[in-house]
N, CA and C atoms as a LAMMPS dump frame, in Angstrom:
ITEM: TIMESTEP
0
ITEM: NUMBER OF ATOMS
267
ITEM: BOX BOUNDS ff ff ff
-5.0000000000000000e+02 5.0000000000000000e+02
-5.0000000000000000e+02 5.0000000000000000e+02
-5.0000000000000000e+02 5.0000000000000000e+02
ITEM: ATOMS id mol type element x y z
1 1 1 N -439.667 473.972 12.792
2 1 2 C -439.66 472.742 13.529
3 1 3 C -440.279 472.931 14.917
4 2 1 N -439.988 474.04 15.555
5 2 2 C -440.522 474.253 16.899
6 2 3 C -441.64 475.301 16.923
7 3 1 N -442.101 475.687 15.754
8 3 2 C -443.131 476.727 15.679
9 3 3 C -444.418 476.334 16.39
10 4 1 N -444.727 475.054 16.423
11 4 2 C -445.965 474.6 17.053
12 4 3 C -445.796 474.267 18.531
13 5 1 N -444.593 474.388 19.057
14 5 2 C -444.355 474.101 20.471
15 5 3 C -445.084 475.133 21.318
16 6 1 N -445.754 474.651 22.363
17 6 2 C -446.531 475.532 23.224
18 6 3 C -445.669 476.121 24.34
19 7 1 N -444.727 475.333 24.839
20 7 2 C -443.871 475.792 25.931
21 7 3 C -442.405 475.715 25.521
22 8 1 N -441.59 476.377 26.301
23 8 2 C -440.155 476.313 26.064
24 8 3 C -439.622 474.903 26.258
25 9 1 N -440.164 474.197 27.225
26 9 2 C -439.734 472.816 27.475
27 9 3 C -440.08 471.931 26.283
28 10 1 N -441.248 472.125 25.72
29 10 2 C -441.643 471.344 24.544
30 10 3 C -440.715 471.651 23.364
31 11 1 N -440.389 472.912 23.172
32 11 2 C -439.477 473.293 22.094
33 11 3 C -438.11 472.659 22.322
34 12 1 N -437.617 472.714 23.56
35 12 2 C -436.328 472.112 23.867
36 12 3 C -436.351 470.608 23.604
37 13 1 N -437.416 469.939 23.987
38 13 2 C -437.533 468.5 23.77
39 13 3 C -437.468 468.17 22.285
40 14 1 N -438.162 468.943 21.469
41 14 2 C -438.142 468.727 20.019
42 14 3 C -436.726 468.903 19.481
43 15 1 N -436.075 469.983 19.878
44 15 2 C -434.707 470.24 19.414
45 15 3 C -433.74 469.17 19.903
46 16 1 N -433.881 468.8 21.154
47 16 2 C -432.995 467.776 21.723
48 16 3 C -433.143 466.447 20.993
49 17 1 N -434.373 466.027 20.759
50 17 2 C -434.608 464.759 20.071
51 17 3 C -434.111 464.799 18.63
52 18 1 N -434.191 465.953 18.015
53 18 2 C -433.771 466.09 16.63
54 18 3 C -432.262 466.12 16.478
55 19 1 N -431.573 466.855 17.355
56 19 2 C -430.157 467.113 17.134
57 19 3 C -429.195 466.385 18.061
58 20 1 N -429.672 465.764 19.117
59 20 2 C -428.735 465.138 20.032
60 20 3 C -428.398 463.709 19.648
61 21 1 N -429.175 463.126 18.804
62 21 2 C -428.948 461.742 18.42
63 21 3 C -427.718 461.622 17.526
64 22 1 N -426.918 460.602 17.781
65 22 2 C -425.764 460.349 16.928
66 22 3 C -425.997 459.104 16.081
67 23 1 N -427.253 458.67 16.008
68 23 2 C -427.507 457.485 15.199
69 23 3 C -427.29 457.794 13.724
70 24 1 N -427.089 456.764 12.957
71 24 2 C -426.713 456.903 11.552
72 24 3 C -427.743 457.688 10.752
73 25 1 N -429.02 457.454 10.999
74 25 2 C -430.037 458.148 10.208
75 25 3 C -429.997 459.656 10.446
76 26 1 N -429.724 460.079 11.669
77 26 2 C -429.633 461.507 11.964
78 26 3 C -428.407 462.118 11.284
79 27 1 N -427.286 461.43 11.343
80 27 2 C -426.066 461.912 10.686
81 27 3 C -426.31 462.023 9.184
82 28 1 N -426.941 461.003 8.612
83 28 2 C -427.214 461.018 7.173
84 28 3 C -428.153 462.148 6.794
85 29 1 N -429.144 462.422 7.625
86 29 2 C -430.098 463.493 7.345
87 29 3 C -429.394 464.843 7.317
88 30 1 N -428.536 465.081 8.301
89 30 2 C -427.821 466.357 8.354
90 30 3 C -426.827 466.466 7.196
91 31 1 N -426.125 465.367 6.908
92 31 2 C -425.185 465.352 5.777
93 31 3 C -425.899 465.676 4.47
94 32 1 N -427.067 465.074 4.278
95 32 2 C -427.826 465.321 3.05
96 32 3 C -428.266 466.769 2.966
97 33 1 N -428.754 467.308 4.082
98 33 2 C -429.174 468.708 4.096
99 33 3 C -427.985 469.623 3.805
100 34 1 N -426.838 469.31 4.38
101 34 2 C -425.625 470.1 4.156
102 34 3 C -425.204 470.035 2.691
103 35 1 N -425.298 468.872 2.09
104 35 2 C -424.876 468.694 0.703
105 35 3 C -425.824 469.261 -0.332
106 36 1 N -427.112 469.303 -0.018
107 36 2 C -428.109 469.763 -0.992
108 36 3 C -428.513 471.222 -0.819
109 37 1 N -428.109 471.843 0.255
110 37 2 C -428.556 473.204 0.557
111 37 3 C -428.188 474.178 -0.558
112 38 1 N -429.112 475.054 -0.852
113 38 2 C -428.913 476.109 -1.845
114 38 3 C -429.437 477.426 -1.26
115 39 1 N -428.737 478.484 -1.528
116 39 2 C -429.177 479.804 -1.072
117 39 3 C -430.48 480.148 -1.775
118 40 1 N -431.437 480.621 -0.998
119 40 2 C -432.71 481.036 -1.578
120 40 3 C -432.679 482.535 -1.86
121 41 1 N -433.604 482.973 -2.67
122 41 2 C -433.693 484.399 -3
123 41 3 C -434.019 485.233 -1.755
124 42 1 N -434.696 484.61 -0.791
125 42 2 C -435.089 485.321 0.423
126 42 3 C -433.931 485.5 1.406
127 43 1 N -432.894 484.706 1.271
128 43 2 C -431.758 484.786 2.186
129 43 3 C -430.751 485.816 1.701
130 44 1 N -430.303 486.651 2.638
131 44 2 C -429.162 487.493 2.282
132 44 3 C -427.901 486.671 2.537
133 45 1 N -426.769 487.192 2.172
134 45 2 C -425.534 486.423 2.268
135 45 3 C -425.212 486.048 3.713
136 46 1 N -425.456 486.95 4.637
137 46 2 C -425.193 486.666 6.049
138 46 3 C -426.059 485.502 6.544
139 47 1 N -427.313 485.491 6.153
140 47 2 C -428.21 484.403 6.546
141 47 3 C -427.766 483.077 5.935
142 48 1 N -427.376 483.115 4.668
143 48 2 C -426.926 481.906 3.983
144 48 3 C -425.682 481.316 4.665
145 49 1 N -424.707 482.15 4.937
146 49 2 C -423.484 481.679 5.587
147 49 3 C -423.798 481.151 6.985
148 50 1 N -424.642 481.86 7.713
149 50 2 C -425.031 481.415 9.053
150 50 3 C -425.727 480.068 9.028
151 51 1 N -426.59 479.869 8.043
152 51 2 C -427.298 478.59 7.903
153 51 3 C -426.312 477.456 7.655
154 52 1 N -425.363 477.673 6.766
155 52 2 C -424.39 476.627 6.462
156 52 3 C -423.463 476.366 7.646
157 53 1 N -423.079 477.395 8.355
158 53 2 C -422.258 477.197 9.558
159 53 3 C -423.033 476.44 10.623
160 54 1 N -424.33 476.686 10.699
161 54 2 C -425.175 475.967 11.65
162 54 3 C -425.236 474.476 11.313
163 55 1 N -425.391 474.167 10.027
164 55 2 C -425.404 472.758 9.619
165 55 3 C -424.06 472.096 9.911
166 56 1 N -422.971 472.81 9.666
167 56 2 C -421.642 472.27 9.96
168 56 3 C -421.493 472.012 11.459
169 57 1 N -422.003 472.915 12.277
170 57 2 C -421.938 472.736 13.732
171 57 3 C -422.753 471.52 14.166
172 58 1 N -423.908 471.31 13.526
173 58 2 C -424.718 470.13 13.839
174 58 3 C -423.958 468.858 13.495
175 59 1 N -423.271 468.861 12.37
176 59 2 C -422.484 467.695 11.983
177 59 3 C -421.362 467.445 12.983
178 60 1 N -420.694 468.494 13.385
179 60 2 C -419.613 468.336 14.368
180 60 3 C -420.148 467.781 15.682
181 61 1 N -421.335 468.242 16.052
182 61 2 C -421.943 467.8 17.313
183 61 3 C -422.231 466.296 17.308
184 62 1 N -422.503 465.732 16.143
185 62 2 C -422.774 464.295 16.071
186 62 3 C -421.525 463.509 15.676
187 63 1 N -420.36 464.168 15.723
188 63 2 C -419.104 463.47 15.548
189 63 3 C -418.502 463.459 14.159
190 64 1 N -419.051 464.245 13.241
191 64 2 C -418.517 464.298 11.887
192 64 3 C -417.502 465.431 11.802
193 65 1 N -416.328 465.123 11.285
194 65 2 C -415.307 466.15 11.107
195 65 3 C -415.676 466.992 9.889
196 66 1 N -415.76 468.301 10.084
197 66 2 C -416.124 469.211 8.996
198 66 3 C -415.074 470.322 8.93
199 67 1 N -414.067 470.137 8.076
200 67 2 C -413.033 471.167 7.961
201 67 3 C -413.588 472.464 7.374
202 68 1 N -412.937 473.557 7.703
203 68 2 C -413.378 474.873 7.24
204 68 3 C -413.442 474.949 5.722
205 69 1 N -412.517 474.293 5.029
206 69 2 C -412.539 474.373 3.564
207 69 3 C -413.756 473.649 2.986
208 70 1 N -414.266 472.63 3.656
209 70 2 C -415.492 471.962 3.202
210 70 3 C -416.691 472.898 3.352
211 71 1 N -416.745 473.606 4.465
212 71 2 C -417.836 474.563 4.679
213 71 3 C -417.769 475.669 3.631
214 72 1 N -416.587 476.204 3.396
215 72 2 C -416.426 477.272 2.399
216 72 3 C -416.837 476.792 1.01
217 73 1 N -416.456 475.574 0.658
218 73 2 C -416.824 475.024 -0.648
219 73 3 C -418.33 474.883 -0.777
220 74 1 N -418.989 474.403 0.266
221 74 2 C -420.439 474.234 0.225
222 74 3 C -421.14 475.595 0.145
223 75 1 N -420.611 476.573 0.855
224 75 2 C -421.206 477.917 0.794
225 75 3 C -421.142 478.443 -0.634
226 76 1 N -419.992 478.327 -1.259
227 76 2 C -419.833 478.822 -2.627
228 76 3 C -420.655 478.01 -3.627
229 77 1 N -420.648 476.694 -3.499
230 77 2 C -421.407 475.853 -4.428
231 77 3 C -422.913 476.032 -4.278
232 78 1 N -423.36 476.43 -3.112
233 78 2 C -424.786 476.597 -2.882
234 78 3 C -425.336 477.943 -3.291
235 79 1 N -424.476 478.795 -3.845
236 79 2 C -424.945 480.126 -4.228
237 79 3 C -425.898 480.09 -5.407
238 80 1 N -425.779 479.114 -6.246
239 80 2 C -426.691 479.005 -7.374
240 80 3 C -426.201 479.742 -8.596
241 81 1 N -426.864 479.468 -9.683
242 81 2 C -426.473 480.011 -10.982
243 81 3 C -426.57 481.53 -11.035
244 82 1 N -427.585 482.095 -10.384
245 82 2 C -427.782 483.543 -10.417
246 82 3 C -426.56 484.287 -9.869
247 83 1 N -426.034 483.837 -8.734
248 83 2 C -424.866 484.475 -8.135
249 83 3 C -423.621 484.245 -8.982
250 84 1 N -423.497 483.064 -9.55
251 84 2 C -422.333 482.754 -10.39
252 84 3 C -422.321 483.635 -11.633
253 85 1 N -423.497 483.891 -12.194
254 85 2 C -423.591 484.743 -13.377
255 85 3 C -423.253 486.193 -13.034
256 86 1 N -423.613 486.649 -11.843
257 86 2 C -423.294 488.01 -11.424
258 86 3 C -421.786 488.184 -11.328
259 87 1 N -421.067 487.162 -10.908
260 87 2 C -419.609 487.252 -10.801
261 87 3 C -418.936 487.301 -12.155
262 88 1 N -419.561 486.76 -13.174
263 88 2 C -418.982 486.761 -14.514
264 88 3 C -419.08 488.122 -15.194
265 89 1 N -420.002 488.949 -14.76
266 89 2 C -420.241 490.238 -15.404
267 89 3 C -419.231 491.282 -14.991
């Protein structure tokens, strides 16, 4: 998102405009990303958990209550079939 920013101020402006809004469309966008997120093959477990905690923090910042058990459920559900099959073995 900020990869093309030339200055730190430009990067901050992009981040601020993206995450500081509490309008409905921004809340819905973050909620959708939180609900659809899936661990990728490139992510290790620490990265995956950090990503989901970051999305939960964004939701909290815009006023959405996100209990720890919801975050844990999303982390586990987003592991994908490959991880679920490894647990069965």
